[in-house]
C-alpha positions as CSV (number, residue, x, y, z in Angstrom):
1,M,0.0,0.0,0.0
2,G,1.2,3.5,-0.7
3,R,1.8,6.0,2.0
4,G,-1.1,8.2,2.8
5,R,-1.0,12.0,2.8
6,V,0.0,13.3,6.3
7,Q,-2.3,16.0,7.6
8,L,-0.5,19.0,9.0
9,K,-1.7,20.3,12.3
10,Q,-0.2,21.8,15.5
11,I,1.4,19.3,17.8
12,E,-0.5,19.3,21.1
13,N,2.3,18.0,23.3
14,K,4.6,20.9,24.3
15,I,7.8,18.8,24.6
16,S,7.2,17.0,21.3
17,R,6.5,20.4,19.7
18,Q,9.9,21.7,20.9
19,V,11.8,18.6,19.7
20,T,10.1,18.8,16.3
21,F,10.9,22.5,16.0
22,S,14.6,21.9,16.8
23,K,14.8,19.1,14.2
24,R,13.0,21.0,11.4
25,R,15.0,24.2,12.1
26,M,18.2,22.4,11.6
27,G,16.9,20.8,8.4
28,L,15.7,24.2,7.1
29,R,19.1,25.7,7.8
30,K,20.7,22.8,5.9
31,K,18.4,23.3,2.9
32,A,19.1,27.1,2.9
33,H,22.8,26.5,2.9
34,E,22.6,23.9,0.1
35,I,20.6,26.1,-2.2
36,S,22.9,29.0,-1.6
37,V,26.0,26.9,-2.5
38,L,24.5,24.9,-5.4
39,C,22.6,27.8,-7.1
40,D,24.9,30.7,-6.1
41,A,21.9,32.4,-4.4
42,Q,21.6,34.9,-1.6
43,V,19.6,33.3,1.2
44,A,18.4,34.8,4.5
45,L,16.6,32.7,7.0
46,I,14.8,34.3,10.0
47,V,12.8,32.2,12.5
48,F,11.2,33.0,15.8
49,N,10.1,30.1,18.1
50,A,6.9,30.2,20.2
51,K,8.8,32.0,23.0
52,G,10.1,34.7,20.7
53,R,13.6,33.5,20.4
54,L,15.4,34.4,17.2
55,F,17.2,32.0,14.9
56,E,18.7,33.3,11.7
57,Y,20.9,32.2,8.8
58,S,22.5,34.2,6.0
59,S,24.5,33.1,3.0
60,E,26.3,36.4,3.1
61,S,28.7,37.5,5.8
62,S,26.1,39.9,7.1
63,M,22.4,39.6,7.4
64,E,22.0,43.4,7.0
65,N,23.3,43.3,3.4
66,V,20.6,40.8,2.4
67,L,17.9,42.7,4.2
68,E,19.0,46.0,2.6
69,R,18.8,44.5,-0.9
70,Y,15.4,43.1,-0.1
71,E,14.1,46.6,1.1
72,R,15.5,48.3,-2.1
73,H,13.7,45.7,-4.3
74,A,10.4,45.9,-2.4
75,H,10.5,49.7,-2.6
76,S,11.2,49.7,-6.3
77,V,8.4,47.3,-6.9
78,Q,6.0,49.5,-4.9
79,L,7.0,52.5,-7.0
80,V,6.5,50.7,-10.3
81,G,3.1,49.4,-9.1
82,A,2.1,52.9,-7.9
83,G,3.3,54.4,-11.2
84,D,1.3,51.9,-13.3
85,E,-1.8,52.5,-11.1
86,S,-1.5,56.3,-11.2
87,Q,-1.0,56.2,-14.9
88,G,-4.2,54.1,-15.3
89,N,-6.1,56.5,-13.0
90,W,-4.9,59.5,-15.0
91,S,-6.0,57.9,-18.2
92,L,-9.4,57.1,-16.7
93,Q,-9.8,60.7,-15.3
94,C,-8.8,62.2,-18.6
95,F,-11.4,60.1,-20.4
96,K,-14.2,61.1,-17.9
97,L,-13.3,64.8,-18.1
98,T,-13.3,64.7,-21.9
99,G,-16.8,63.3,-21.8
100,K,-18.0,66.0,-19.4
101,V,-16.6,68.7,-21.6
102,E,-18.5,67.4,-24.6
103,V,-21.7,67.2,-22.7
104,L,-21.3,70.8,-21.4
105,E,-20.5,72.1,-24.9
106,K,-23.6,70.4,-26.2
107,N,-25.8,71.9,-23.4
108,L,-24.4,75.3,-24.1
109,R,-25.2,75.1,-27.8
110,N,-28.8,74.0,-26.9
111,F,-29.2,76.9,-24.5
112,V,-28.4,79.4,-27.3
113,G,-30.8,77.7,-29.6
114,Q,-28.3,75.6,-31.7
115,D,-28.3,71.8,-32.5
116,L,-32.0,71.4,-31.6
117,D,-32.9,69.0,-34.5
118,H,-31.8,65.8,-32.8
119,L,-33.7,66.7,-29.5
120,S,-36.9,64.9,-28.6
121,M,-40.1,66.5,-27.3
122,R,-39.2,65.6,-23.7
123,E,-35.7,67.0,-24.1
124,L,-37.1,70.2,-25.6
125,Q,-39.6,70.6,-22.8
126,S,-36.8,70.1,-20.2
127,L,-34.7,72.7,-22.0
128,E,-37.6,75.2,-22.1
129,H,-38.2,74.7,-18.3
130,Q,-34.6,75.3,-17.6
131,L,-34.6,78.5,-19.6
132,D,-37.8,79.7,-17.9
133,T,-36.2,79.1,-14.5
134,A,-33.1,80.9,-15.5
135,L,-35.1,83.9,-16.8
136,K,-37.0,84.1,-13.5
137,R,-33.8,84.1,-11.5
138,I,-32.3,86.8,-13.8
139,R,-35.4,89.1,-13.5
140,T,-35.4,88.6,-9.7
141,R,-31.8,89.6,-9.4
142,K,-32.3,92.6,-11.8
143,N,-35.3,93.9,-9.7
144,Q,-33.3,93.5,-6.5
145,I,-30.4,95.5,-7.9
146,M,-32.8,98.2,-9.2
147,N,-34.5,98.5,-5.8
148,E,-31.1,98.8,-4.0
149,S,-30.1,101.6,-6.4
150,I,-33.4,103.5,-5.9
151,S,-33.0,103.2,-2.1
152,E,-29.5,104.5,-2.3
153,L,-30.5,107.4,-4.5
154,Q,-33.4,108.3,-2.1
155,K,-30.9,108.3,0.8
156,K,-28.6,110.6,-1.0
157,A,-31.4,113.0,-1.9
158,K,-32.5,113.2,1.7
159,E,-29.0,113.9,2.8
160,L,-28.7,116.7,0.2
161,K,-32.0,118.2,1.3
162,E,-30.9,118.3,4.9
163,H,-27.6,119.9,3.8
164,N,-29.4,122.6,1.8
165,S,-31.7,123.4,4.7
166,I,-28.6,123.9,6.9
167,L,-27.0,126.2,4.3
168,E,-30.3,128.2,3.9
169,K,-30.5,128.7,7.7
170,K,-26.9,130.0,7.8
171,I,-27.5,132.4,4.9
172,K,-30.6,133.9,6.6
173,E,-28.6,134.4,9.8
174,Q,-25.8,136.1,7.9
175,E,-28.3,138.4,6.1
176,K,-29.9,139.3,9.4
177,T,-26.5,140.1,10.9
178,M,-25.5,142.3,8.0
179,A,-28.8,144.2,8.2
180,E,-28.1,145.3,11.8
181,P,-26.1,148.7,12.4
182,T,-22.4,148.2,12.5
183,H,-20.9,148.7,15.9
184,C,-18.2,147.2,17.9
185,G,-19.3,144.9,20.7
186,P,-18.3,141.6,22.2
187,E,-21.3,139.9,20.8
188,I,-20.0,140.2,17.2
189,L,-16.9,138.2,16.5
190,G,-15.0,137.6,13.4
191,Q,-16.4,140.8,11.6
192,T,-14.5,143.9,10.6
193,C,-15.8,146.8,12.7
194,L,-14.6,150.4,12.6
195,P,-14.4,152.0,16.0
196,V,-16.3,155.3,16.6
197,L,-13.7,158.0,17.0
198,Q,-14.3,160.2,19.9
199,P,-12.5,163.5,20.3
200,Q,-9.6,162.9,22.7
201,K,-7.5,165.4,24.5
202,R,-3.8,165.1,23.7
203,L,-1.6,166.1,26.6
204,I,1.2,168.5,25.8
205,P,3.9,168.8,28.5
206,S,4.7,172.3,29.7
207,L,8.2,172.4,30.7
208,T,8.7,174.9,33.6
209,L,11.8,174.9,35.7
210,G,11.2,174.2,39.4
211,E,7.7,172.9,38.9
212,N,6.0,169.7,38.1
213,L,4.9,168.8,34.5
214,Q,1.5,170.4,33.8
215,A,-0.8,169.1,31.1
216,A,-2.5,171.4,28.6
217,T,-5.0,170.3,26.1
218,I,-4.9,171.0,22.4
219,E,-8.2,172.8,22.7
220,E,-6.8,175.2,25.2
221,V,-3.8,175.9,23.0
222,V,-6.1,176.5,20.0
223,E,-8.3,178.8,22.1
224,A,-5.4,180.8,23.3
225,R,-4.1,181.2,19.8
226,T,-7.5,182.2,18.3
227,V,-8.6,184.7,21.0
228,P,-7.1,188.1,20.1
229,S,-5.1,189.8,22.8
230,T,-6.6,192.9,24.3
231,S,-3.3,194.2,25.5
232,T,-1.3,196.9,23.8
233,L,0.7,195.6,20.8
234,I,4.4,195.4,21.4
235,P,6.5,197.2,18.8
236,P,8.5,195.1,16.5
237,W,11.8,196.6,17.6
238,M,11.0,195.6,21.3
239,L,9.9,192.1,20.2
240,H,13.2,191.7,18.4
241,H,14.9,192.7,21.6
242,F,13.0,190.1,23.6
243,T,13.8,187.3,21.2
244,R,17.5,187.9,21.9
């Protein structure tokens, strides 16, 4: 009879499981060494037992060299796969966008009344409904802008009217002030006012030795000069003598 297929399952006995692990680990190490020598291949073997203990084997002098080569290869494979995937995505996105542009251009031509021959009755009714809705929105927005403009103009007109009223009041006050007689007073400020000249007496000093200064007014001097003297006139020859 031929040997039947052995079913693989976990060994229940802990001791038997440890013995089997030790034997198979040595056999696995032997196989890795053989393939590295016979086929000139780089082999790295890493094994952790149930307790977490590490067992490793490397056909190179250092396990790090093999792991570094593995990481470089895995990273390059990921980049190539991502590049192929991104290129496929870009192609798909470009195709979708091209289709959307064609649909939008077709709708635009239909909205301006072009290329309507191939449209069915239902499509024409839908287009008409869309245009009616758009016209209603346009009219609503236009009326809103007009109302806002009218309100702004009314506000400016009210401000101008108030400003004109203030100016008119100021003009009336100025006319009233100008109609009053011109005189100087503390109640009128900022206006040119000519003072009323009153006759004043200018003091003329009378120099007399041994006495204080006495004041004589211009009017008294004028009076003295205008009143004729009642005394006897002095002869010229005597006046000349006095002047010496």
